[in-house]
C-alpha positions, 0 to 999 in steps of 0.5 A: 316170237312167242312169250313164255307168259302173258306180260302184265300192264304196269303204270307208265307215264314218262320217258317214252323209248319209242315213237309217238303218233297218231294210230291207224287201227284195223285188223287188216294191214292193207286197210290200215295203210289206206289212212296211214301218213308219215309218222303214224303208228299202225295197229294191226293183226298180221301173222308172219308179216311178209316182205311185200307188206313191209315194203308197203309200210315203208312206202307210207313212212310209218314210224311203228307197227303194233301187231296183235299177232307175232311178226315171226310165228316160227312156221318159217322165217318170214321176211317183213320184220327184218325189213322194218327193223333195218329201216328203223321202224319200231316193232311191238308184237303180241299185244292181244286183240284187245288193243283193237278196241282200246285204241281208236283210229286217230288217237295219239299213241306212244310206245314204251318198253313194249307198252302201248300208251294212250294219254300216258296210260298203258292200254296194251303190252306186248314184246318190243323187237329190235333187229337182233331179236328179229334175226334170232327169231328168224334163225329159230324159224328155219326149223319150221321149213320142213312142215311148210315144204310138205304143204308146198309140195302138195299145193304144187302137185294140185296146181300142176294138175289143174293147170296142166294145159297151160304149163305143160302144153302151152294152151290157153294163151291169147294172141298179143300185139306185142312182138317178143320173139327173139327179143329180150324182155324185161318184166317189172313188178313194183316190189323187192328193191325194184328201183335199185334193179331198174337203175342197174338196168339203164345201160342194158335197156338203152342198148338192147331196147328190150320189150318192157312188160309191167306187172300191176303197178310195175307199169308206174315203176317204168313210167317213173323212169321215163319208160313206156310199157309195151305190155301191161299185165294187170290182175285183181291186185292192181284193179280190185277192191283192195287196190286202193290208191295207197296200195303198193300194187295198185296200177294208176290210170296213167299206166293203164292208158299209156301202155301200148297193150293191156292184158287182163289176168283173170282167175280160172273161171274167167272172173276178175274184179275191177274191170269197170276201171278199164271200161271207164278209161276206155282201155280195151284189154285182152283177157287170159284165164289162169291160176297163180299170180299175175307176175307168173302170167307175165313170165309165162306170156313172155316164154310162150311168145319166144322171148330170147331172154327174160329179165325179172325186176322185183320178183321173188327168186329164193325159196324163202321169198317163195315161202314168204308169199303166204299163199298158194301163189308160191306154187305157181311161182315155183312151177313158172320158174321151172317152165321159163328156167332157161330164159329167165335171169334176175335183174340184180345179176345183169350188170355183172354179166352184161358189159355193153356194146362196144362204141366206135370212139372206143375202137378208135381210142384203142387204135390210137393207143396202139399206134402210139405204143408202136411209134414209141417202140420203133423210136427206141431202135437205131432205125427208128432213131434215124427215121426220127432224125430224118423226120425232124430235119424234114420238118425243120426244112419245111418250116424254113421254106414256109418262113422264107415265102412268108418273108418275101410276100411281106411289104 
């Protein structure tokens, strides 16, 4: 959101209307999150916060985010601010770059009416956003989609030209040990409500026994549900220098060693940062060079291997979510979806479409209910009543005979 004019610092000493906690200061969100603890206040410079970044903030239990730039600049309706506002995280935007030097890391700061306070004194001022403000800004930003779509179209054309062999002709895929032909495949990314999606897939996974593919920390998401990845696809986001232990995409050593097979996603020049982690763990990984995102590589591999169905967990599906990636990866995701289109389905729709297998006890129950209904219908007819009377007399006679024999056998 844009301010009509720069606000002026005013003395503020009491009556804080926002959270108060230690500041974690860095221009880069990922670096600030490395030191973040529950209740901290992030001070960062992140234009158009995307949903992935917001999910990472929530994962650290941060109480507030103070942003040098705008959470929603108006170029397109970025999704991160809405995620944080709905979760109750306090938001202050456009405080200016001076705050990065005015607030030292670890200093206890408070928020009041858009003011950033240190020892009760304002050191920066911006705009405090609530959910209504965020939704209004998102609605206004939808007008900027036209410009973003034009850039998106250009990037898509360039990517298709560079990745023609892979996307159009199916060349450049490594041979994998994991067999997917004519089997359902579940591709898991630790992002976008993946836990809810995995809970909804419990019955599908238990009955269909699909191939489980983890993407970066998606392997850890599977392990957390008691599932072992058949294939783990990892790239720079999961292995590289920025993938610190607190990063929501960082794959753990446990996932790397427990996965039945590991596929390393390298860039088109066959370079990838972080391979020393694999070497140190003794993990032998196959390598695949491709542009775009690691999750796109996982989808393309599943499609190339002949999967009967590809269920995606935690991936982007809508136009706004693609634009929210803020990088050329959105073109890769778009083209990948076109490539695997007939086979891919979002995990959120599976519970509505999949009714599950019919169990044997369910068949017997239906037969029993049918027989009881038939017996009741027959009993209501004259013939059925006659049969019932004869059956009752036969049971009475049998009971009398049994009683007589028991009496004669007594002492």
